[in-house]
C-alpha positions in Angstrom: 131.6 41.3 140.0 134.0 44.2 139.2 137.4 44.5 140.9 138.8 48.0 141.3 142.1 48.2 143.2 141.8 46.0 146.3 138.0 46.0 146.4 135.4 43.8 144.8 132.1 45.3 143.9 129.5 42.5 143.7 126.0 44.0 144.3 124.0 47.1 145.2 125.2 47.1 148.8 128.8 47.8 147.7 127.8 51.0 145.9 126.9 54.3 147.5 123.5 56.0 147.4 125.2 59.4 147.4 128.5 60.4 145.9 130.7 63.5 145.4 130.8 64.4 141.7 133.5 65.9 139.6 132.0 67.6 136.6 134.5 67.6 133.7 133.6 68.2 130.1 134.9 65.7 127.5 136.2 63.3 130.2 135.0 59.8 129.8 135.3 57.1 132.5 133.8 53.6 131.8 133.5 50.5 134.0 136.9 48.9 134.4 138.6 51.8 132.5 141.5 53.8 134.0 141.4 57.6 134.0 144.3 59.8 135.2 143.4 63.1 136.7 145.4 66.2 137.9 143.6 67.8 140.8 144.4 71.4 141.7 141.2 73.3 142.5 140.7 73.7 146.3 137.2 72.3 146.2 138.3 69.2 144.4 141.3 68.8 146.7 138.8 68.8 149.5 136.7 66.2 147.6 139.7 63.9 147.2 140.7 64.3 150.8 137.2 63.3 151.9 137.0 60.4 149.4 140.4 59.0 150.5 139.1 59.1 154.1 136.1 57.1 153.1 135.2 54.7 150.4 137.6 56.2 147.8 134.7 56.7 145.4 133.8 59.8 143.3 131.5 60.2 140.4 132.7 61.5 137.0 130.0 63.3 135.1 129.9 65.9 132.3 128.3 69.3 132.6 125.0 69.4 130.7 125.6 69.4 127.0 123.2 72.3 126.3 125.1 74.6 128.7 122.1 75.0 131.0 122.9 76.5 134.4 121.5 76.1 137.9 120.2 79.0 139.9 123.4 79.0 141.9 125.4 79.7 138.8 126.8 76.2 138.5 126.3 74.2 135.3 123.6 71.5 135.4 124.9 68.0 135.0 124.3 65.2 132.5 122.0 62.6 133.7 124.5 59.7 133.4 128.0 59.5 134.9 130.4 56.8 136.1 131.5 55.8 139.6 135.3 55.7 139.9 137.5 54.3 142.7 140.8 56.1 143.5 143.4 53.4 142.9 146.4 55.6 142.7 147.2 58.7 144.7 150.3 61.0 144.8 151.1 64.5 146.0 153.0 66.6 143.5 154.7 68.8 146.0 153.2 72.0 144.6 149.7 71.5 146.0 148.3 69.2 143.4 147.1 65.6 143.6 147.8 63.2 140.8 145.3 60.4 140.9 144.0 57.5 138.9 140.4 56.4 138.8 139.2 52.9 137.9 135.6 52.8 136.6 133.2 50.7 138.7 129.7 51.2 137.4 127.7 53.9 135.6 125.0 55.8 137.5 122.0 58.0 136.9 121.7 61.3 138.8 118.6 61.2 140.9 119.0 64.6 142.5 121.7 67.0 143.6 122.0 67.3 147.3 122.3 70.5 149.4 125.6 70.2 151.2 128.1 72.4 153.1 131.1 71.1 151.2 132.5 73.2 148.4 132.2 70.3 146.0 128.9 68.9 144.6 127.2 65.7 145.9 124.4 63.8 144.1 122.0 61.0 145.1 122.4 58.4 142.4 121.0 55.1 141.1 123.8 52.8 139.9 123.6 50.7 136.8 123.9 47.3 138.5 124.2 45.5 135.2 127.7 47.0 134.9 128.8 44.8 137.8 128.5 41.8 135.4 132.0 42.1 134.0 132.2 41.5 130.2 128.5 41.6 129.7 127.8 41.6 125.9 131.5 41.2 125.0 130.9 38.1 122.9 128.6 40.1 120.6 131.1 42.8 119.8 132.1 43.0 116.1 135.8 43.1 116.9 137.0 43.1 113.3 134.7 46.0 112.5 136.0 47.9 115.5 139.6 47.3 114.6 139.0 48.2 111.0 137.7 51.6 112.0 140.6 52.0 114.4 143.1 51.3 111.6 141.4 53.9 109.4 141.7 56.4 112.2 145.4 55.6 112.7 146.2 55.8 109.0 144.4 59.2 108.7 146.6 60.5 111.4 149.8 58.7 110.4 149.9 56.9 113.7 150.7 53.4 114.8 149.6 51.2 117.7 150.9 48.3 119.8 149.1 45.6 117.8 150.5 42.8 120.0 148.8 44.3 123.1 145.7 45.0 121.1 145.6 41.3 120.0 145.8 40.2 123.6 143.1 42.6 124.9 139.7 41.3 125.7 136.7 42.7 123.8 135.6 44.6 127.0 139.1 46.1 127.5 139.4 47.0 123.8 136.0 48.7 123.4 136.3 50.7 126.6 139.9 51.7 126.1 139.3 52.9 122.5 136.2 54.8 123.6 138.0 56.5 126.5 141.0 57.5 124.3 138.9 58.6 121.4 139.4 62.3 120.4 135.8 63.2 120.1 133.7 65.9 121.8 131.4 66.0 124.8 128.3 64.8 123.0 130.1 61.8 121.4 131.7 60.9 124.8 128.3 61.0 126.4 126.8 58.8 123.7 129.5 56.2 124.3 128.9 56.4 128.1 125.2 55.9 127.7 125.4 52.9 125.3 123.4 50.0 126.7 126.1 47.4 126.4 129.5 46.7 124.9 128.1 45.7 121.5 126.2 49.0 121.3 129.2 51.0 122.5 131.4 49.4 119.9 128.9 50.2 117.1 128.5 53.7 118.4 132.3 54.3 118.3 132.6 52.8 114.8 129.8 55.1 113.6 131.3 58.2 115.2 134.7 57.4 113.7 133.3 56.8 110.2 131.4 60.1 110.3 134.5 62.0 111.4 136.6 60.4 108.7 134.0 61.2 106.0 133.6 64.7 107.2 137.3 65.5 107.3 138.3 63.7 104.1 140.7 65.5 101.9 139.9 66.8 98.4 141.3 63.7 96.9 139.0 61.5 99.1 141.8 60.5 101.5 140.8 61.0 105.1 142.7 63.7 107.0 141.2 63.5 110.4 143.1 65.7 112.9 
């Protein structure tokens, strides 16, 4: 069971078969994660209006990584995205919406639907295993993940709230670090598609180690930007 806002998602009947999608490159939403968004394009304003009038669910998905386009000139979509529930909504006063999404479950795009709306809608198959909160968390190499995180912080002369990190569950830690990671679209998609928390943590560590090695300074010290 996953709680998002005031709603509990327990099984397939709680999830939609079709969902409006928001294609956004390098944006990563994971189950139980929080993603703030600034909505200003008219088609996505319409999408949020419709979502708020319904189940408050939209799908976050990246445009296809190879840049492939549909016949209508829109980019094709990656096969896997994440359902998010709108848990916070505010109007800016200048025509924008400021919202926060909480991840519910990942999905696979089955097909894109022909609709009259300006935004895009897909038929999806949800990853029902994501409704088992904390699945695989006990197998996460927490020390290895934190070690890579420390190396990244040191490379960028940054600090962190280590008290909060110490209190965070493995699930929260893995997903939060994955979502805040500064990597590109391909890396974000790999993190999204990882089978479980253990694999996601290992993927994040590997990506971080590669980035640190690639961007190491002449004296061998990492200088990741």
